[in-house]
MARZA-159423 format. One record per residue (C-alpha): residue number from 0; x negated, z negated, y negated. Coordinates in steps of 0.25 Angstrom, whole numbers, plus 2048, in hexadecimal, padded with zeros to 3 digits. Layout:
<rs>
<r NUM, <X, Z, Y>>
...
</rs>
This chain:
<rs>
<r 0, <E24, 332, 32E>>
<r 1, <E21, 341, 336>>
<r 2, <E25, 339, 340>>
<r 3, <E31, 332, 33C>>
<r 4, <E37, 340, 337>>
<r 5, <E35, 347, 345>>
<r 6, <E3B, 33A, 34A>>
<r 7, <E48, 33A, 340>>
<r 8, <E49, 349, 340>>
<r 9, <E4C, 348, 34F>>
<r 10, <E55, 33D, 34F>>
<r 11, <E5B, 345, 346>>
<r 12, <E5C, 351, 34E>>
<r 13, <E62, 349, 35A>>
<r 14, <E6B, 340, 352>>
<r 15, <E70, 350, 34B>>
<r 16, <E71, 355, 35A>>
<r 17, <E7B, 348, 361>>
<r 18, <E83, 343, 354>>
<r 19, <E8C, 34F, 355>>
<r 20, <E8F, 34B, 363>>
<r 21, <E90, 33C, 360>>
<r 22, <E9A, 33F, 355>>
<r 23, <EA3, 346, 35D>>
<r 24, <EA2, 33D, 369>>
<r 25, <EA7, 332, 361>>
<r 26, <EB2, 33A, 35A>>
<r 27, <EB7, 33D, 368>>
<r 28, <EB7, 32F, 36C>>
<r 29, <EBF, 32C, 35F>>
<r 30, <EC9, 338, 363>>
<r 31, <EC9, 333, 371>>
<r 32, <ECC, 321, 36D>>
<r 33, <ED6, 328, 363>>
<r 34, <EDE, 330, 36C>>
<r 35, <EDF, 324, 376>>
<r 36, <EE4, 31C, 36C>>
<r 37, <EEE, 324, 367>>
<r 38, <EF3, 329, 375>>
<r 39, <EF4, 31A, 379>>
<r 40, <EFE, 317, 36C>>
<r 41, <F06, 322, 370>>
<r 42, <F06, 320, 37E>>
<r 43, <F0A, 310, 37B>>
<r 44, <F15, 314, 371>>
<r 45, <F1B, 31E, 37B>>
<r 46, <F1D, 313, 384>>
<r 47, <F21, 308, 37A>>
<r 48, <F2C, 313, 378>>
<r 49, <F30, 314, 387>>
<r 50, <F2F, 305, 387>>
<r 51, <F3B, 303, 37B>>
<r 52, <F43, 310, 382>>
<r 53, <F43, 30A, 38F>>
<r 54, <F41, 315, 395>>
<r 55, <F36, 31B, 39D>>
<r 56, <F38, 329, 39A>>
<r 57, <F31, 330, 38F>>
<r 58, <F3D, 336, 389>>
<r 59, <F41, 32B, 384>>
<r 60, <F37, 32B, 37B>>
<r 61, <F35, 33A, 378>>
<r 62, <F43, 33C, 376>>
<r 63, <F45, 34B, 377>>
<r 64, <F53, 349, 36E>>
<r 65, <F4A, 344, 364>>
<r 66, <F43, 34C, 35A>>
<r 67, <F33, 34B, 357>>
<r 68, <F37, 342, 34C>>
<r 69, <F40, 339, 353>>
<r 70, <F36, 335, 35E>>
<r 71, <F2A, 334, 354>>
<r 72, <F33, 328, 34C>>
<r 73, <F37, 322, 35A>>
<r 74, <F29, 322, 35D>>
<r 75, <F24, 31D, 351>>
<r 76, <F26, 30E, 354>>
<r 77, <F1E, 30D, 361>>
<r 78, <F11, 313, 358>>
<r 79, <F0E, 304, 34E>>
<r 80, <F0C, 309, 33F>>
<r 81, <F0F, 318, 343>>
<r 82, <F14, 320, 336>>
<r 83, <F1D, 32A, 339>>
<r 84, <F1B, 338, 332>>
<r 85, <F27, 33F, 32F>>
<r 86, <F22, 348, 322>>
<r 87, <F13, 34F, 322>>
<r 88, <F0C, 348, 316>>
<r 89, <EFC, 342, 313>>
<r 90, <F00, 336, 31D>>
<r 91, <F06, 33F, 326>>
<r 92, <EFE, 34D, 328>>
<r 93, <F02, 359, 32D>>
<r 94, <EF5, 360, 335>>
<r 95, <EF0, 369, 340>>
<r 96, <EEC, 364, 350>>
<r 97, <EE1, 36E, 354>>
<r 98, <EE3, 372, 365>>
<r 99, <EDB, 36B, 36D>>
<r 100, <ED1, 376, 372>>
<r 101, <ECB, 37B, 365>>
<r 102, <ED6, 388, 367>>
<r 103, <ED3, 390, 359>>
<r 104, <EDB, 39D, 354>>
<r 105, <ED4, 3A9, 35E>>
<r 106, <ED5, 3B2, 351>>
<r 107, <ECF, 3A9, 346>>
<r 108, <EC7, 39F, 34C>>
<r 109, <ECF, 393, 347>>
<r 110, <ED4, 387, 34B>>
<r 111, <EE2, 386, 351>>
<r 112, <EED, 37B, 350>>
<r 113, <EF5, 376, 35B>>
<r 114, <EFF, 370, 354>>
<r 115, <F00, 368, 347>>
<r 116, <F03, 359, 345>>
<r 117, <F11, 359, 33E>>
<r 118, <F1A, 34E, 33B>>
<r 119, <F1F, 346, 33F>>
<r 120, <F16, 33E, 346>>
<r 121, <F12, 331, 347>>
<r 122, <F05, 32B, 33F>>
<r 123, <EFF, 31F, 347>>
<r 124, <EF7, 314, 33F>>
<r 125, <EEB, 319, 344>>
<r 126, <EEE, 326, 33E>>
<r 127, <EF0, 32E, 34B>>
<r 128, <EFD, 336, 34C>>
<r 129, <F07, 337, 356>>
<r 130, <F11, 344, 355>>
<r 131, <F1E, 344, 35E>>
<r 132, <F23, 352, 361>>
<r 133, <F31, 34F, 36A>>
<r 134, <F38, 35B, 371>>
<r 135, <F46, 35D, 373>>
<r 136, <F45, 35F, 382>>
<r 137, <F3A, 35C, 38D>>
<r 138, <F39, 36B, 392>>
<r 139, <F38, 376, 387>>
<r 140, <F35, 385, 388>>
<r 141, <F2B, 388, 37C>>
<r 142, <F26, 394, 378>>
<r 143, <F16, 394, 372>>
<r 144, <F0E, 39F, 36D>>
<r 145, <EFE, 3A2, 373>>
<r 146, <EF3, 3AD, 36E>>
<r 147, <EF4, 3B9, 377>>
<r 148, <EE9, 3BE, 380>>
<r 149, <EE7, 3CA, 384>>
<r 150, <EE3, 3CF, 393>>
<r 151, <ED5, 3CA, 391>>
<r 152, <ED9, 3BD, 38D>>
<r 153, <ED6, 3BE, 37E>>
<r 154, <EDE, 3BA, 372>>
<r 155, <EE6, 3C5, 36C>>
<r 156, <EE6, 3C4, 35C>>
<r 157, <EF2, 3C7, 354>>
<r 158, <EF2, 3D4, 34A>>
<r 159, <EED, 3CE, 33F>>
<r 160, <EE2, 3C8, 345>>
<r 161, <EE2, 3BA, 341>>
<r 162, <EE9, 3B2, 34D>>
<r 163, <EEC, 3B5, 35C>>
<r 164, <EF8, 3BD, 360>>
<r 165, <F02, 3B3, 366>>
<r 166, <F0C, 3B4, 371>>
<r 167, <F17, 3AA, 375>>
<r 168, <F18, 3A2, 382>>
<r 169, <F23, 397, 388>>
<r 170, <F21, 38C, 38E>>
<r 171, <F28, 37E, 393>>
<r 172, <F25, 373, 38C>>
<r 173, <F28, 366, 395>>
<r 174, <F26, 35C, 38A>>
<r 175, <F30, 352, 383>>
<r 176, <F27, 34F, 379>>
<r 177, <F17, 351, 374>>
<r 178, <F10, 348, 36A>>
<r 179, <F05, 34C, 364>>
<r 180, <EFA, 341, 360>>
<r 181, <EF0, 340, 356>>
<r 182, <EE4, 334, 358>>
<r 183, <EDF, 334, 349>>
<r 184, <EEB, 33D, 342>>
<r 185, <EE5, 346, 337>>
<r 186, <ED7, 345, 33A>>
<r 187, <ED2, 34F, 341>>
<r 188, <ECE, 354, 34A>>
<r 189, <EDD, 357, 34D>>
<r 190, <EDC, 35F, 359>>
<r 191, <EE1, 35F, 368>>
<r 192, <ED9, 357, 370>>
<r 193, <ED1, 350, 367>>
<r 194, <EDB, 347, 35E>>
<r 195, <EE9, 34D, 361>>
<r 196, <EF0, 34B, 36D>>
<r 197, <EFC, 352, 372>>
<r 198, <F06, 34A, 37D>>
<r 199, <F0F, 351, 385>>
<r 200, <F1E, 347, 387>>
<r 201, <F24, 34D, 395>>
<r 202, <F31, 349, 39A>>
<r 203, <F2C, 342, 3A6>>
<r 204, <F25, 337, 39E>>
<r 205, <F17, 33D, 39D>>
<r 206, <F0E, 33C, 390>>
<r 207, <F04, 346, 391>>
<r 208, <EFA, 34F, 38B>>
<r 209, <F00, 35D, 386>>
<r 210, <EF4, 366, 38C>>
<r 211, <EEB, 36C, 380>>
<r 212, <EEF, 361, 376>>
<r 213, <EE5, 355, 379>>
<r 214, <EDF, 351, 386>>
<r 215, <EE5, 344, 387>>
<r 216, <EE3, 341, 395>>
<r 217, <ED3, 346, 393>>
<r 218, <ED1, 33A, 38B>>
<r 219, <EDB, 330, 393>>
<r 220, <ED3, 331, 39F>>
<r 221, <EC6, 338, 39B>>
<r 222, <EC2, 332, 38E>>
<r 223, <EC1, 341, 387>>
<r 224, <EC4, 349, 37A>>
<r 225, <EC8, 358, 37E>>
<r 226, <ECA, 362, 373>>
<r 227, <EC2, 36C, 36E>>
<r 228, <EBC, 36B, 361>>
<r 229, <EBF, 377, 356>>
<r 230, <EB3, 37F, 353>>
<r 231, <EBB, 38A, 34B>>
<r 232, <EC1, 38A, 33C>>
<r 233, <ECB, 37F, 33B>>
</rs>
């Protein structure tokens, strides 16, 4: 009996050491499969739209004279059974999307969100969500904010100590539109690089990943999920 108990104890210790790794590998494999499937569905829909317009120009699908809602409505028919969400509700949720690199508030330590999933968007039959953001031009100067740093590279906090002190900077956006795909909808982790990815639509016809918003190239070429899990307050 003592030998059996010792053996069971050893098995239990080994299982406790290996199970988290096995579970993580399984979860990443599931995410990998869903990303490939959803991206393939999106890519095929774009090609169907191009074929119907009789044009090879990507701007015939992502027309800068359209609004995001109009582009979403135009694309709906290329996703078999997709539901058009134009109003937030239980079946069309509004939720946050976390940054790919485990980004957090450097003052409070809380997880930060890159953006939110908001209507209008398409909800596919498998539960995945595709969100179209149409721009009115393929070249736009934009202003964004970032945390100020001191001469040593340390983040400067604001006067209340609740966040960093922000500064504005200008950059040129050369996309006609971008698309956010969430491969499993409202299900977590709702994080770029895990289940959520952003694809830029460029005037020259390129569809490519947007840096910092999910590494599609790594998935499609190396079969590898690339993101940092959050270990801070969510």
